[in-house]
C-alpha positions in Angstrom: -27.0 -31.9 28.0 -26.6 -29.3 24.5 -22.9 -31.9 24.0 -25.1 -34.7 24.2 -27.6 -32.8 21.0 -24.5 -32.1 19.6 -23.5 -35.5 19.3 -25.7 -37.4 18.5 -27.0 -35.5 15.7 -23.0 -36.0 14.4 -23.2 -39.3 15.1 -26.7 -38.9 13.1 -25.0 -37.6 9.3 -21.6 -39.5 9.9 -24.0 -42.9 10.1 -24.7 -42.2 5.8 -22.7 -43.9 4.2 -21.2 -43.6 0.5 -20.1 -45.1 -2.3 -16.4 -45.8 -2.9 -16.7 -44.5 -6.0 -18.1 -40.7 -4.4 -15.4 -40.7 -1.9 -12.6 -41.4 -4.6 -12.3 -38.0 -4.9 -11.9 -36.8 -0.8 -9.1 -39.4 -0.6 -6.9 -38.1 -3.4 -7.3 -34.9 -2.2 -5.6 -36.3 1.0 -3.5 -38.6 -0.9 -2.0 -35.1 -2.5 -2.2 -33.6 1.4 0.8 -36.5 1.8 2.4 -35.9 -1.5 6.1 -36.3 -1.4 5.9 -38.1 2.5 7.8 -40.5 2.9 8.6 -43.4 5.0 6.3 -46.4 6.6 3.9 -43.9 8.7 3.2 -42.3 5.7 2.1 -45.6 3.7 0.0 -46.6 7.0 -2.1 -43.2 6.5 -2.3 -44.2 2.6 -3.3 -47.4 3.6 -6.9 -45.9 6.5 -7.3 -43.6 3.7 -8.3 -45.6 1.0 -9.7 -47.6 3.8 -12.4 -45.2 5.2 -16.0 -45.4 4.1 -17.2 -42.8 5.5 -16.5 -38.9 4.8 -16.0 -38.0 9.0 -13.6 -41.1 8.7 -11.5 -39.7 6.0 -11.9 -35.7 8.4 -10.8 -37.4 11.4 -8.0 -38.9 9.6 -6.6 -35.0 8.7 -4.3 -34.0 12.5 -2.5 -37.2 11.6 -1.9 -36.1 8.5 -0.8 -33.0 10.1 1.9 -34.5 11.8 2.9 -36.1 8.9 3.1 -33.2 6.8 5.2 -31.2 9.8 7.5 -33.6 10.7 9.1 -34.0 6.7 8.0 -30.6 5.6 7.2 -28.2 8.0 4.0 -26.9 10.3 3.3 -24.0 7.6 3.7 -26.5 5.2 1.0 -28.4 7.2 -0.7 -26.1 8.0 -1.7 -24.9 4.4 -2.2 -28.4 2.8 -4.9 -28.8 5.8 -6.9 -25.6 5.1 -6.5 -26.7 1.8 -9.0 -29.7 2.1 -12.0 -27.8 3.4 -13.2 -26.9 0.3 -12.9 -30.7 -0.4 -15.7 -31.5 2.1 -17.9 -28.8 2.3 -21.0 -31.0 1.0 -20.4 -33.9 3.3 -20.2 -33.0 6.7 -21.7 -29.4 9.0 -19.9 -26.5 8.5 -19.5 -26.6 12.3 -17.1 -29.4 12.2 -14.5 -27.5 9.4 -12.6 -26.0 11.7 -8.8 -24.3 9.9 -5.9 -26.0 11.0 
């Protein structure tokens, strides 16, 4: 039952939408994580970043960003880029969600 309470509290926190302008710094950080990544999958990810409406939606894209960066560069570079996102999201998400790659 504890997991239900945790999920419910996370869902309540995630329902608060920010304005597009407030999320722009997060979008820029995610676009920076994709820097020098090319191909249709990377372009699709850029569109998804631009289409996200909440900080939580943006945060959930990092796993796929990790995979794209790891494929084009290496896993170590992907870890570095994903972990660099943590400070940008610290004011938007609960601390328990901010885990390193």
